[in-house]
Predicted model as a PDB file, atoms N, CA, C, CB and O in Angstrom, pLDDT in the B-factor column:
MODEL        1                                                                  
ATOM      1  N   MET A   1     166.711 182.226 188.987  1.00 80.00           N  
ATOM      2  CA  MET A   1     166.891 181.632 189.152  1.00 80.00           C  
ATOM      3  C   MET A   1     167.648 180.938 190.639  1.00 80.00           C  
ATOM      4  CB  MET A   1     167.033 181.752 188.253  1.00 80.00           C  
ATOM      5  O   MET A   1     168.295 181.241 191.642  1.00 80.00           O  
ATOM      6  N   PRO A   2     166.738 179.295 189.594  1.00 86.00           N  
ATOM      7  CA  PRO A   2     165.943 178.315 191.477  1.00 86.00           C  
ATOM      8  C   PRO A   2     167.438 178.127 191.819  1.00 86.00           C  
ATOM      9  CB  PRO A   2     164.672 176.061 191.420  1.00 86.00           C  
ATOM     10  O   PRO A   2     168.555 178.030 191.310  1.00 86.00           O  
ATOM     11  N   SER A   3     166.276 178.142 193.866  1.00 92.00           N  
ATOM     12  CA  SER A   3     167.370 178.125 194.424  1.00 92.00           C  
ATOM     13  C   SER A   3     168.468 176.878 194.328  1.00 92.00           C  
ATOM     14  CB  SER A   3     166.991 178.371 195.576  1.00 92.00           C  
ATOM     15  O   SER A   3     168.301 176.212 193.307  1.00 92.00           O  
ATOM     16  N   PRO A   4     169.659 176.383 195.261  1.00 88.00           N  
ATOM     17  CA  PRO A   4     170.214 174.855 195.137  1.00 88.00           C  
ATOM     18  C   PRO A   4     169.746 173.529 195.997  1.00 88.00           C  
ATOM     19  CB  PRO A   4     171.644 174.949 195.447  1.00 88.00           C  
ATOM     20  O   PRO A   4     170.153 172.376 196.141  1.00 88.00           O  
ATOM     21  N   ALA A   5     168.780 174.252 196.434  1.00 87.00           N  
ATOM     22  CA  ALA A   5     167.898 173.004 196.732  1.00 87.00           C  
ATOM     23  C   ALA A   5     166.546 172.684 195.590  1.00 87.00           C  
ATOM     24  CB  ALA A   5     167.242 173.289 198.339  1.00 87.00           C  
ATOM     25  O   ALA A   5     166.089 171.571 195.327  1.00 87.00           O  
ATOM     26  N   ALA A   6     166.159 173.812 195.112  1.00 91.00           N  
ATOM     27  CA  ALA A   6     165.239 173.365 193.609  1.00 91.00           C  
ATOM     28  C   ALA A   6     166.226 172.746 192.754  1.00 91.00           C  
ATOM     29  CB  ALA A   6     164.503 174.769 192.629  1.00 91.00           C  
ATOM     30  O   ALA A   6     165.944 171.726 192.126  1.00 91.00           O  
ATOM     31  N   LEU A   7     166.918 173.078 192.713  1.00 92.00           N  
ATOM     32  CA  LEU A   7     168.021 172.282 191.658  1.00 92.00           C  
ATOM     33  C   LEU A   7     167.983 171.011 191.902  1.00 92.00           C  
ATOM     34  CB  LEU A   7     169.562 172.651 191.761  1.00 92.00           C  
ATOM     35  O   LEU A   7     167.489 170.293 191.032  1.00 92.00           O  
ATOM     36  N   HIS A   8     168.573 170.307 193.336  1.00 91.00           N  
ATOM     37  CA  HIS A   8     168.868 169.062 193.572  1.00 91.00           C  
ATOM     38  C   HIS A   8     167.772 168.838 193.802  1.00 91.00           C  
ATOM     39  CB  HIS A   8     169.765 168.667 194.415  1.00 91.00           C  
ATOM     40  O   HIS A   8     167.439 167.704 193.458  1.00 91.00           O  
ATOM     41  N   VAL A   9     166.568 169.768 194.512  1.00 92.00           N  
ATOM     42  CA  VAL A   9     165.440 168.506 194.041  1.00 92.00           C  
ATOM     43  C   VAL A   9     164.568 167.965 192.512  1.00 92.00           C  
ATOM     44  CB  VAL A   9     164.294 168.848 194.885  1.00 92.00           C  
ATOM     45  O   VAL A   9     163.762 167.078 192.227  1.00 92.00           O  
ATOM     46  N   SER A  10     165.304 169.121 191.762  1.00 95.00           N  
ATOM     47  CA  SER A  10     165.328 168.622 190.250  1.00 95.00           C  
ATOM     48  C   SER A  10     166.035 167.358 189.743  1.00 95.00           C  
ATOM     49  CB  SER A  10     165.925 169.638 189.477  1.00 95.00           C  
ATOM     50  O   SER A  10     165.715 166.254 189.303  1.00 95.00           O  
ATOM     51  N   ARG A  11     167.251 168.113 190.040  1.00 94.00           N  
ATOM     52  CA  ARG A  11     168.225 166.401 189.524  1.00 94.00           C  
ATOM     53  C   ARG A  11     167.693 164.992 190.282  1.00 94.00           C  
ATOM     54  CB  ARG A  11     170.246 166.461 190.151  1.00 94.00           C  
ATOM     55  O   ARG A  11     167.385 163.944 189.714  1.00 94.00           O  
ATOM     56  N   VAL A  12     167.682 165.164 191.175  1.00 95.00           N  
ATOM     57  CA  VAL A  12     167.099 164.231 192.428  1.00 95.00           C  
ATOM     58  C   VAL A  12     165.597 163.207 191.585  1.00 95.00           C  
ATOM     59  CB  VAL A  12     166.373 165.638 194.064  1.00 95.00           C  
ATOM     60  O   VAL A  12     165.298 162.101 192.036  1.00 95.00           O  
ATOM     61  N   ARG A  13     165.037 163.664 190.694  1.00 96.00           N  
ATOM     62  CA  ARG A  13     163.520 163.698 190.185  1.00 96.00           C  
ATOM     63  C   ARG A  13     163.839 162.788 189.075  1.00 96.00           C  
ATOM     64  CB  ARG A  13     162.779 165.286 189.697  1.00 96.00           C  
ATOM     65  O   ARG A  13     163.622 161.604 188.814  1.00 96.00           O  
ATOM     66  N   ALA A  14     164.568 164.003 188.396  1.00 96.00           N  
ATOM     67  CA  ALA A  14     165.292 163.155 186.823  1.00 96.00           C  
ATOM     68  C   ALA A  14     165.412 162.075 187.294  1.00 96.00           C  
ATOM     69  CB  ALA A  14     166.863 163.565 186.072  1.00 96.00           C  
ATOM     70  O   ALA A  14     164.775 161.060 187.010  1.00 96.00           O  
ATOM     71  N   LEU A  15     166.206 162.205 188.021  1.00 96.00           N  
ATOM     72  CA  LEU A  15     167.183 160.545 188.001  1.00 96.00           C  
ATOM     73  C   LEU A  15     166.518 160.146 188.413  1.00 96.00           C  
ATOM     74  CB  LEU A  15     168.501 160.045 188.637  1.00 96.00           C  
ATOM     75  O   LEU A  15     166.518 159.135 187.710  1.00 96.00           O  
ATOM     76  N   TYR A  16     165.903 160.014 188.960  1.00 97.00           N  
ATOM     77  CA  TYR A  16     164.835 158.443 189.845  1.00 97.00           C  
ATOM     78  C   TYR A  16     163.634 158.563 188.578  1.00 97.00           C  
ATOM     79  CB  TYR A  16     163.780 158.893 192.206  1.00 97.00           C  
ATOM     80  O   TYR A  16     163.239 157.397 188.576  1.00 97.00           O  
ATOM     81  N   ARG A  17     162.800 159.293 187.475  1.00 97.00           N  
ATOM     82  CA  ARG A  17     162.345 158.917 186.466  1.00 97.00           C  
ATOM     83  C   ARG A  17     163.128 158.617 185.786  1.00 97.00           C  
ATOM     84  CB  ARG A  17     161.692 159.505 186.009  1.00 97.00           C  
ATOM     85  O   ARG A  17     162.864 157.427 185.615  1.00 97.00           O  
ATOM     86  N   ARG A  18     164.106 158.864 185.130  1.00 95.00           N  
ATOM     87  CA  ARG A  18     165.603 157.816 184.257  1.00 95.00           C  
ATOM     88  C   ARG A  18     165.703 157.161 184.691  1.00 95.00           C  
ATOM     89  CB  ARG A  18     166.998 158.004 184.036  1.00 95.00           C  
ATOM     90  O   ARG A  18     166.611 156.644 184.039  1.00 95.00           O  
ATOM     91  N   ILE A  19     165.452 156.282 185.735  1.00 95.00           N  
ATOM     92  CA  ILE A  19     165.564 154.323 185.908  1.00 95.00           C  
ATOM     93  C   ILE A  19     164.770 154.129 186.297  1.00 95.00           C  
ATOM     94  CB  ILE A  19     166.480 153.422 186.716  1.00 95.00           C  
ATOM     95  O   ILE A  19     164.811 152.902 186.209  1.00 95.00           O  
ATOM     96  N   LEU A  20     163.559 154.419 186.921  1.00 96.00           N  
ATOM     97  CA  LEU A  20     162.533 153.731 186.684  1.00 96.00           C  
ATOM     98  C   LEU A  20     162.564 153.709 184.418  1.00 96.00           C  
ATOM     99  CB  LEU A  20     161.028 154.711 187.749  1.00 96.00           C  
ATOM    100  O   LEU A  20     162.526 152.797 183.593  1.00 96.00           O  
ATOM    101  N   LEU A  21     162.616 154.660 184.356  1.00 94.00           N  
ATOM    102  CA  LEU A  21     162.097 154.657 182.622  1.00 94.00           C  
ATOM    103  C   LEU A  21     162.904 153.203 181.874  1.00 94.00           C  
ATOM    104  CB  LEU A  21     162.832 156.482 181.601  1.00 94.00           C  
ATOM    105  O   LEU A  21     162.483 152.267 181.193  1.00 94.00           O  
ATOM    106  N   LEU A  22     164.115 153.554 182.353  1.00 91.00           N  
ATOM    107  CA  LEU A  22     164.918 151.613 181.807  1.00 91.00           C  
ATOM    108  C   LEU A  22     164.746 151.159 182.787  1.00 91.00           C  
ATOM    109  CB  LEU A  22     166.719 151.160 181.373  1.00 91.00           C  
ATOM    110  O   LEU A  22     165.700 151.472 183.500  1.00 91.00           O  
ATOM    111  N   HIS A  23     164.248 150.726 183.168  1.00 91.00           N  
ATOM    112  CA  HIS A  23     163.477 148.991 183.886  1.00 91.00           C  
ATOM    113  C   HIS A  23     162.597 149.395 183.053  1.00 91.00           C  
ATOM    114  CB  HIS A  23     162.841 148.531 185.815  1.00 91.00           C  
ATOM    115  O   HIS A  23     161.708 148.634 183.434  1.00 91.00           O  
ATOM    116  N   ARG A  24     162.072 150.033 182.139  1.00 92.00           N  
ATOM    117  CA  ARG A  24     160.627 149.038 181.421  1.00 92.00           C  
ATOM    118  C   ARG A  24     161.603 148.631 180.741  1.00 92.00           C  
ATOM    119  CB  ARG A  24     159.054 149.675 180.471  1.00 92.00           C  
ATOM    120  O   ARG A  24     161.512 149.707 180.151  1.00 92.00           O  
ATOM    121  N   ALA A  25     162.847 147.898 180.009  1.00 86.00           N  
ATOM    122  CA  ALA A  25     163.318 147.144 179.275  1.00 86.00           C  
ATOM    123  C   ALA A  25     163.504 145.620 179.877  1.00 86.00           C  
ATOM    124  CB  ALA A  25     164.401 147.785 178.870  1.00 86.00           C  
ATOM    125  O   ALA A  25     163.894 144.529 179.460  1.00 86.00           O  
ATOM    126  N   LEU A  26     163.019 146.161 181.049  1.00 86.00           N  
ATOM    127  CA  LEU A  26     163.484 144.040 182.224  1.00 86.00           C  
ATOM    128  C   LEU A  26     162.088 143.708 181.796  1.00 86.00           C  
ATOM    129  CB  LEU A  26     163.745 143.855 184.936  1.00 86.00           C  
ATOM    130  O   LEU A  26     161.060 144.306 181.479  1.00 86.00           O  
ATOM    131  N   PRO A  27     162.521 142.483 181.929  1.00 89.00           N  
ATOM    132  CA  PRO A  27     161.136 141.445 181.710  1.00 89.00           C  
ATOM    133  C   PRO A  27     160.334 141.700 183.248  1.00 89.00           C  
ATOM    134  CB  PRO A  27     161.681 139.373 181.445  1.00 89.00           C  
ATOM    135  O   PRO A  27     160.755 142.227 184.277  1.00 89.00           O  
ATOM    136  N   VAL A  28     158.983 141.077 182.916  1.00 94.00           N  
ATOM    137  CA  VAL A  28     157.925 142.509 184.590  1.00 94.00           C  
ATOM    138  C   VAL A  28     158.844 141.862 185.851  1.00 94.00           C  
ATOM    139  CB  VAL A  28     155.143 141.997 185.228  1.00 94.00           C  
ATOM    140  O   VAL A  28     158.618 142.621 186.793  1.00 94.00           O  
ATOM    141  N   ALA A  29     159.837 140.742 186.335  1.00 94.00           N  
ATOM    142  CA  ALA A  29     159.898 140.297 187.446  1.00 94.00           C  
ATOM    143  C   ALA A  29     160.826 140.620 187.498  1.00 94.00           C  
ATOM    144  CB  ALA A  29     159.654 139.271 187.797  1.00 94.00           C  
ATOM    145  O   ALA A  29     161.563 139.658 187.712  1.00 94.00           O  
ATOM    146  N   LEU A  30     161.437 141.659 187.416  1.00 92.00           N  
ATOM    147  CA  LEU A  30     163.016 141.885 187.440  1.00 92.00           C  
ATOM    148  C   LEU A  30     162.485 143.572 187.408  1.00 92.00           C  
ATOM    149  CB  LEU A  30     164.228 141.080 185.850  1.00 92.00           C  
ATOM    150  O   LEU A  30     163.029 144.462 188.062  1.00 92.00           O  
ATOM    151  N   LYS A  31     161.374 143.749 186.548  1.00 94.00           N  
ATOM    152  CA  LYS A  31     161.221 145.468 186.845  1.00 94.00           C  
ATOM    153  C   LYS A  31     160.111 145.933 187.798  1.00 94.00           C  
ATOM    154  CB  LYS A  31     160.860 146.299 185.428  1.00 94.00           C  
ATOM    155  O   LYS A  31     159.959 147.151 187.887  1.00 94.00           O  
ATOM    156  N   ALA A  32     159.290 145.108 188.544  1.00 97.00           N  
ATOM    157  CA  ALA A  32     159.396 145.435 189.474  1.00 97.00           C  
ATOM    158  C   ALA A  32     160.097 144.803 191.022  1.00 97.00           C  
ATOM    159  CB  ALA A  32     158.441 145.677 189.337  1.00 97.00           C  
ATOM    160  O   ALA A  32     159.660 144.908 192.168  1.00 97.00           O  
ATOM    161  N   LEU A  33     161.079 144.272 190.614  1.00 96.00           N  
ATOM    162  CA  LEU A  33     162.515 143.502 191.836  1.00 96.00           C  
ATOM    163  C   LEU A  33     162.621 145.077 191.617  1.00 96.00           C  
ATOM    164  CB  LEU A  33     164.298 141.953 191.282  1.00 96.00           C  
ATOM    165  O   LEU A  33     162.046 145.737 192.483  1.00 96.00           O  
ATOM    166  N   GLY A  34     163.128 145.643 190.814  1.00 94.00           N  
ATOM    167  CA  GLY A  34     163.786 147.143 190.346  1.00 94.00           C  
ATOM    168  C   GLY A  34     163.569 148.619 191.103  1.00 94.00           C  
ATOM    169  O   GLY A  34     164.137 149.470 191.788  1.00 94.00           O  
ATOM    170  N   ASP A  35     162.801 148.404 190.707  1.00 96.00           N  
ATOM    171  CA  ASP A  35     161.488 149.561 190.783  1.00 96.00           C  
ATOM    172  C   ASP A  35     161.270 149.921 192.149  1.00 96.00           C  
ATOM    173  CB  ASP A  35     159.956 148.989 190.216  1.00 96.00           C  
ATOM    174  O   ASP A  35     161.650 150.974 192.659  1.00 96.00           O  
ATOM    175  N   GLU A  36     160.460 148.740 192.887  1.00 97.00           N  
ATOM    176  CA  GLU A  36     160.658 148.289 194.359  1.00 97.00           C  
ATOM    177  C   GLU A  36     161.847 148.993 195.237  1.00 97.00           C  
ATOM    178  CB  GLU A  36     160.963 146.733 194.328  1.00 97.00           C  
ATOM    179  O   GLU A  36     161.847 150.008 195.933  1.00 97.00           O  
ATOM    180  N   TYR A  37     162.809 148.085 194.935  1.00 97.00           N  
ATOM    181  CA  TYR A  37     164.226 148.360 195.066  1.00 97.00           C  
ATOM    182  C   TYR A  37     164.556 150.038 194.961  1.00 97.00           C  
ATOM    183  CB  TYR A  37     164.997 147.497 193.865  1.00 97.00           C  
ATOM    184  O   TYR A  37     164.812 150.754 195.929  1.00 97.00           O  
ATOM    185  N   VAL A  38     164.490 150.438 193.659  1.00 96.00           N  
ATOM    186  CA  VAL A  38     164.609 152.182 193.667  1.00 96.00           C  
ATOM    187  C   VAL A  38     163.650 153.287 194.920  1.00 96.00           C  
ATOM    188  CB  VAL A  38     163.929 152.666 191.943  1.00 96.00           C  
ATOM    189  O   VAL A  38     163.997 154.351 195.432  1.00 96.00           O  
ATOM    190  N   LYS A  39     162.662 152.665 195.049  1.00 97.00           N  
ATOM    191  CA  LYS A  39     162.141 153.019 195.261  1.00 97.00           C  
ATOM    192  C   LYS A  39     162.216 153.449 196.871  1.00 97.00           C  
ATOM    193  CB  LYS A  39     161.525 152.490 194.657  1.00 97.00           C  
ATOM    194  O   LYS A  39     162.040 154.605 197.255  1.00 97.00           O  
ATOM    195  N   GLU A  40     162.545 152.179 197.857  1.00 97.00           N  
ATOM    196  CA  GLU A  40     162.643 152.642 198.660  1.00 97.00           C  
ATOM    197  C   GLU A  40     164.337 153.153 199.587  1.00 97.00           C  
ATOM    198  CB  GLU A  40     161.772 151.890 199.042  1.00 97.00           C  
ATOM    199  O   GLU A  40     164.569 153.534 200.734  1.00 97.00           O  
ATOM    200  N   GLU A  41     165.187 152.905 198.394  1.00 96.00           N  
ATOM    201  CA  GLU A  41     166.331 153.610 198.501  1.00 96.00           C  
ATOM    202  C   GLU A  41     165.994 155.308 198.508  1.00 96.00           C  
ATOM    203  CB  GLU A  41     167.266 153.117 197.286  1.00 96.00           C  
ATOM    204  O   GLU A  41     166.133 155.689 199.670  1.00 96.00           O  
ATOM    205  N   PHE A  42     165.774 155.946 198.008  1.00 97.00           N  
ATOM    206  CA  PHE A  42     165.527 156.483 197.465  1.00 97.00           C  
ATOM    207  C   PHE A  42     164.242 157.115 198.733  1.00 97.00           C  
ATOM    208  CB  PHE A  42     165.486 155.859 196.161  1.00 97.00           C  
ATOM    209  O   PHE A  42     164.302 158.303 199.049  1.00 97.00           O  
ATOM    210  N   ARG A  43     163.738 156.692 199.023  1.00 96.00           N  
ATOM    211  CA  ARG A  43     162.627 157.198 200.541  1.00 96.00           C  
ATOM    212  C   ARG A  43     164.090 156.990 201.684  1.00 96.00           C  
ATOM    213  CB  ARG A  43     160.684 155.566 201.082  1.00 96.00           C  
ATOM    214  O   ARG A  43     164.450 157.551 202.718  1.00 96.00           O  
ATOM    215  N   ARG A  44     164.390 156.368 201.207  1.00 96.00           N  
ATOM    216  CA  ARG A  44     165.627 156.060 202.793  1.00 96.00           C  
ATOM    217  C   ARG A  44     166.204 157.360 203.039  1.00 96.00           C  
ATOM    218  CB  ARG A  44     167.264 154.825 202.521  1.00 96.00           C  
ATOM    219  O   ARG A  44     166.070 157.936 204.118  1.00 96.00           O  
ATOM    220  N   HIS A  45     166.967 157.926 201.870  1.00 94.00           N  
ATOM    221  CA  HIS A  45     168.171 158.145 201.253  1.00 94.00           C  
ATOM    222  C   HIS A  45     167.101 159.793 201.555  1.00 94.00           C  
ATOM    223  CB  HIS A  45     168.802 157.205 199.445  1.00 94.00           C  
ATOM    224  O   HIS A  45     167.876 160.746 201.624  1.00 94.00           O  
ATOM    225  N   ARG A  46     166.435 159.990 201.632  1.00 92.00           N  
ATOM    226  CA  ARG A  46     165.786 161.285 202.100  1.00 92.00           C  
ATOM    227  C   ARG A  46     165.615 162.503 202.590  1.00 92.00           C  
ATOM    228  CB  ARG A  46     165.473 161.223 202.434  1.00 92.00           C  
ATOM    229  O   ARG A  46     165.175 163.619 202.313  1.00 92.00           O  
ATOM    230  N   SER A  47     166.198 161.789 203.538  1.00 92.00           N  
ATOM    231  CA  SER A  47     167.159 162.961 205.339  1.00 92.00           C  
ATOM    232  C   SER A  47     168.078 162.803 205.151  1.00 92.00           C  
ATOM    233  CB  SER A  47     167.171 162.643 207.179  1.00 92.00           C  
ATOM    234  O   SER A  47     168.546 163.648 205.914  1.00 92.00           O  
ATOM    235  N   VAL A  48     169.227 162.188 204.530  1.00 93.00           N  
ATOM    236  CA  VAL A  48     170.806 162.806 204.454  1.00 93.00           C  
ATOM    237  C   VAL A  48     171.377 163.861 203.982  1.00 93.00           C  
ATOM    238  CB  VAL A  48     171.517 162.178 203.901  1.00 93.00           C  
ATOM    239  O   VAL A  48     171.170 164.349 202.871  1.00 93.00           O  
ATOM    240  N   GLY A  49     172.189 164.290 204.890  1.00 92.00           N  
ATOM    241  CA  GLY A  49     173.085 165.293 204.657  1.00 92.00           C  
ATOM    242  C   GLY A  49     173.235 165.556 203.482  1.00 92.00           C  
ATOM    243  O   GLY A  49     172.872 164.682 202.694  1.00 92.00           O  
ATOM    244  N   PRO A  50     173.797 166.795 202.935  1.00 91.00           N  
ATOM    245  CA  PRO A  50     173.989 167.269 201.755  1.00 91.00           C  
ATOM    246  C   PRO A  50     175.708 166.494 201.279  1.00 91.00           C  
ATOM    247  CB  PRO A  50     173.833 169.088 201.903  1.00 91.00           C  
ATOM    248  O   PRO A  50     176.156 166.806 200.176  1.00 91.00           O  
ATOM    249  N   ALA A  51     176.420 165.661 202.055  1.00 94.00           N  
ATOM    250  CA  ALA A  51     177.721 164.867 201.595  1.00 94.00           C  
ATOM    251  C   ALA A  51     176.904 164.200 201.213  1.00 94.00           C  
ATOM    252  CB  ALA A  51     178.905 164.269 202.425  1.00 94.00           C  
ATOM    253  O   ALA A  51     176.629 164.276 200.016  1.00 94.00           O  
ATOM    254  N   ASP A  52     176.157 163.246 202.086  1.00 95.00           N  
ATOM    255  CA  ASP A  52     175.075 161.454 201.822  1.00 95.00           C  
ATOM    256  C   ASP A  52     175.015 161.775 200.353  1.00 95.00           C  
ATOM    257  CB  ASP A  52     172.909 161.181 202.731  1.00 95.00           C  
ATOM    258  O   ASP A  52     175.659 161.169 199.497  1.00 95.00           O  
ATOM    259  N   ALA A  53     173.753 163.307 200.011  1.00 94.00           N  
ATOM    260  CA  ALA A  53     173.290 163.043 198.836  1.00 94.00           C  
ATOM    261  C   ALA A  53     174.003 163.403 197.556  1.00 94.00           C  
ATOM    262  CB  ALA A  53     172.198 163.532 198.848  1.00 94.00           C  
ATOM    263  O   ALA A  53     173.387 163.137 196.525  1.00 94.00           O  
ATOM    264  N   GLN A  54     175.081 163.909 197.449  1.00 94.00           N  
ATOM    265  CA  GLN A  54     175.549 164.021 196.953  1.00 94.00           C  
ATOM    266  C   GLN A  54     176.468 162.302 195.918  1.00 94.00           C  
ATOM    267  CB  GLN A  54     175.882 164.999 197.758  1.00 94.00           C  
ATOM    268  O   GLN A  54     176.494 161.918 194.749  1.00 94.00           O  
ATOM    269  N   ARG A  55     177.139 161.724 197.465  1.00 96.00           N  
ATOM    270  CA  ARG A  55     177.542 160.586 196.874  1.00 96.00           C  
ATOM    271  C   ARG A  55     176.192 159.386 196.491  1.00 96.00           C  
ATOM    272  CB  ARG A  55     178.661 160.032 197.922  1.00 96.00           C  
ATOM    273  O   ARG A  55     176.303 158.219 196.116  1.00 96.00           O  
ATOM    274  N   PHE A  56     175.472 159.856 196.643  1.00 96.00           N  
ATOM    275  CA  PHE A  56     174.035 158.514 196.750  1.00 96.00           C  
ATOM    276  C   PHE A  56     173.611 159.022 195.573  1.00 96.00           C  
ATOM    277  CB  PHE A  56     172.560 158.488 198.203  1.00 96.00           C  
ATOM    278  O   PHE A  56     172.915 158.184 195.000  1.00 96.00           O  
ATOM    279  N   LEU A  57     173.756 160.338 194.766  1.00 96.00           N  
ATOM    280  CA  LEU A  57     173.238 161.002 193.404  1.00 96.00           C  
ATOM    281  C   LEU A  57     174.707 160.031 192.321  1.00 96.00           C  
ATOM    282  CB  LEU A  57     173.338 163.397 193.491  1.00 96.00           C  
ATOM    283  O   LEU A  57     174.549 159.601 191.178  1.00 96.00           O  
ATOM    284  N   ARG A  58     175.750 159.955 192.995  1.00 96.00           N  
ATOM    285  CA  ARG A  58     177.053 159.991 192.040  1.00 96.00           C  
ATOM    286  C   ARG A  58     176.606 158.664 191.626  1.00 96.00           C  
ATOM    287  CB  ARG A  58     178.783 160.166 192.719  1.00 96.00           C  
ATOM    288  O   ARG A  58     176.061 158.337 190.571  1.00 96.00           O  
ATOM    289  N   GLU A  59     176.969 157.872 192.754  1.00 96.00           N  
ATOM    290  CA  GLU A  59     176.851 156.573 192.905  1.00 96.00           C  
ATOM    291  C   GLU A  59     175.498 156.064 191.656  1.00 96.00           C  
ATOM    292  CB  GLU A  59     176.526 156.315 194.655  1.00 96.00           C  
ATOM    293  O   GLU A  59     175.838 155.403 190.675  1.00 96.00           O  
ATOM    294  N   TRP A  60     174.110 156.438 191.846  1.00 96.00           N  
ATOM    295  CA  TRP A  60     173.262 155.962 190.879  1.00 96.00           C  
ATOM    296  C   TRP A  60     173.676 156.322 190.086  1.00 96.00           C  
ATOM    297  CB  TRP A  60     172.134 156.121 190.821  1.00 96.00           C  
ATOM    298  O   TRP A  60     174.292 155.442 189.484  1.00 96.00           O  
ATOM    299  N   GLU A  61     173.750 157.806 189.365  1.00 96.00           N  
ATOM    300  CA  GLU A  61     173.809 158.172 188.129  1.00 96.00           C  
ATOM    301  C   GLU A  61     174.955 157.525 187.433  1.00 96.00           C  
ATOM    302  CB  GLU A  61     173.837 159.530 188.068  1.00 96.00           C  
ATOM    303  O   GLU A  61     175.034 157.911 186.267  1.00 96.00           O  
ATOM    304  N   ALA A  62     175.944 156.595 187.804  1.00 95.00           N  
ATOM    305  CA  ALA A  62     176.980 155.905 187.522  1.00 95.00           C  
ATOM    306  C   ALA A  62     176.798 154.680 186.992  1.00 95.00           C  
ATOM    307  CB  ALA A  62     177.655 155.827 188.461  1.00 95.00           C  
ATOM    308  O   ALA A  62     177.195 154.165 185.947  1.00 95.00           O  
ATOM    309  N   SER A  63     175.829 154.124 188.294  1.00 93.00           N  
ATOM    310  CA  SER A  63     175.504 152.865 187.776  1.00 93.00           C  
ATOM    311  C   SER A  63     174.460 153.167 186.994  1.00 93.00           C  
ATOM    312  CB  SER A  63     175.218 151.821 188.728  1.00 93.00           C  
ATOM    313  O   SER A  63     173.830 152.138 186.754  1.00 93.00           O  
ATOM    314  N   LEU A  64     173.703 154.699 186.174  1.00 92.00           N  
ATOM    315  CA  LEU A  64     172.294 154.534 185.142  1.00 92.00           C  
ATOM    316  C   LEU A  64     173.590 154.573 183.931  1.00 92.00           C  
ATOM    317  CB  LEU A  64     170.652 156.192 185.118  1.00 92.00           C  
ATOM    318  O   LEU A  64     173.627 154.463 182.706  1.00 92.00           O  
ATOM    319  N   ASP A  65     174.530 154.780 184.950  1.00 91.00           N  
ATOM    320  CA  ASP A  65     175.204 154.889 183.051  1.00 91.00           C  
ATOM    321  C   ASP A  65     175.269 153.352 182.255  1.00 91.00           C  
ATOM    322  CB  ASP A  65     177.302 155.541 183.009  1.00 91.00           C  
ATOM    323  O   ASP A  65     174.894 152.996 181.138  1.00 91.00           O  
ATOM    324  N   LYS A  66     176.315 152.215 184.047  1.00 89.00           N  
ATOM    325  CA  LYS A  66     176.436 151.537 182.963  1.00 89.00           C  
ATOM    326  C   LYS A  66     175.759 150.605 182.785  1.00 89.00           C  
ATOM    327  CB  LYS A  66     177.390 151.216 182.778  1.00 89.00           C  
ATOM    328  O   LYS A  66     176.195 149.514 182.417  1.00 89.00           O  
ATOM    329  N   CYS A  67     174.403 150.898 183.043  1.00 86.00           N  
ATOM    330  CA  CYS A  67     173.085 150.473 182.527  1.00 86.00           C  
ATOM    331  C   CYS A  67     172.816 149.935 181.463  1.00 86.00           C  
ATOM    332  CB  CYS A  67     172.380 151.259 182.461  1.00 86.00           C  
ATOM    333  O   CYS A  67     172.519 148.830 181.008  1.00 86.00           O  
ATOM    334  N   ASN A  68     173.081 151.547 180.983  1.00 82.00           N  
ATOM    335  CA  ASN A  68     172.135 152.329 179.553  1.00 82.00           C  
ATOM    336  C   ASN A  68     172.635 150.950 178.707  1.00 82.00           C  
ATOM    337  CB  ASN A  68     172.862 154.400 178.666  1.00 82.00           C  
ATOM    338  O   ASN A  68     171.958 150.023 178.263  1.00 82.00           O  
ATOM    339  N   LEU A  69     174.655 151.285 178.649  1.00 81.00           N  
ATOM    340  CA  LEU A  69     175.561 151.090 178.117  1.00 81.00           C  
ATOM    341  C   LEU A  69     175.710 149.602 178.060  1.00 81.00           C  
ATOM    342  CB  LEU A  69     176.450 151.799 178.613  1.00 81.00           C  
ATOM    343  O   LEU A  69     176.179 149.044 177.068  1.00 81.00           O  
ATOM    344  N   PHE A  70     175.356 149.035 179.009  1.00 79.00           N  
ATOM    345  CA  PHE A  70     174.926 147.486 178.524  1.00 79.00           C  
ATOM    346  C   PHE A  70     173.874 147.258 177.877  1.00 79.00           C  
ATOM    347  CB  PHE A  70     174.731 146.594 179.492  1.00 79.00           C  
ATOM    348  O   PHE A  70     173.945 146.466 176.937  1.00 79.00           O  
ATOM    349  N   ILE A  71     172.303 148.044 178.283  1.00 75.00           N  
ATOM    350  CA  ILE A  71     171.587 147.491 177.118  1.00 75.00           C  
ATOM    351  C   ILE A  71     172.017 147.836 175.854  1.00 75.00           C  
ATOM    352  CB  ILE A  71     170.306 147.810 177.146  1.00 75.00           C  
ATOM    353  O   ILE A  71     171.843 147.128 174.862  1.00 75.00           O  
ATOM    354  N   ILE A  72     172.965 149.652 175.869  1.00 76.00           N  
ATOM    355  CA  ILE A  72     172.815 149.309 174.358  1.00 76.00           C  
ATOM    356  C   ILE A  72     173.256 148.349 173.571  1.00 76.00           C  
ATOM    357  CB  ILE A  72     173.180 150.089 173.753  1.00 76.00           C  
ATOM    358  O   ILE A  72     173.054 148.179 172.368  1.00 76.00           O  
ATOM    359  N   ILE A  73     173.971 147.634 174.446  1.00 77.00           N  
ATOM    360  CA  ILE A  73     175.617 146.018 174.152  1.00 77.00           C  
ATOM    361  C   ILE A  73     174.632 145.338 174.087  1.00 77.00           C  
ATOM    362  CB  ILE A  73     177.140 145.236 175.600  1.00 77.00           C  
ATOM    363  O   ILE A  73     174.780 144.477 173.221  1.00 77.00           O  
ATOM    364  N   LEU A  74     173.305 145.268 174.769  1.00 68.00           N  
ATOM    365  CA  LEU A  74     172.277 144.374 174.754  1.00 68.00           C  
ATOM    366  C   LEU A  74     171.944 144.297 173.039  1.00 68.00           C  
ATOM    367  CB  LEU A  74     170.980 144.931 175.800  1.00 68.00           C  
ATOM    368  O   LEU A  74     172.505 143.711 172.112  1.00 68.00           O  
ATOM    369  N   TYR A  75     170.996 145.007 173.107  1.00 66.00           N  
ATOM    370  CA  TYR A  75     170.202 145.262 171.527  1.00 66.00           C  
ATOM    371  C   TYR A  75     171.272 145.960 170.729  1.00 66.00           C  
ATOM    372  CB  TYR A  75     168.648 146.383 171.543  1.00 66.00           C  
ATOM    373  O   TYR A  75     171.056 146.291 169.563  1.00 66.00           O  
TER     374      TYR A  75                                                      
ENDMDL                                                                          
END                                                                             
């Protein structure tokens, strides 16, 4: 069974990939802006404590869910 740290890393990477994948639906200029913002945010939160990391993931997962819903409605 993977360690909690390995599970956390896996969860972060999966979320990061899903966000960047979602950005592919954006116009080119917005995609570039969004990709850069996400990369900076994930870098900035790389060394936060466990409580902050969980809050960070929850917020990004909620944001991703809202964006997915918006795209589904839009198309």
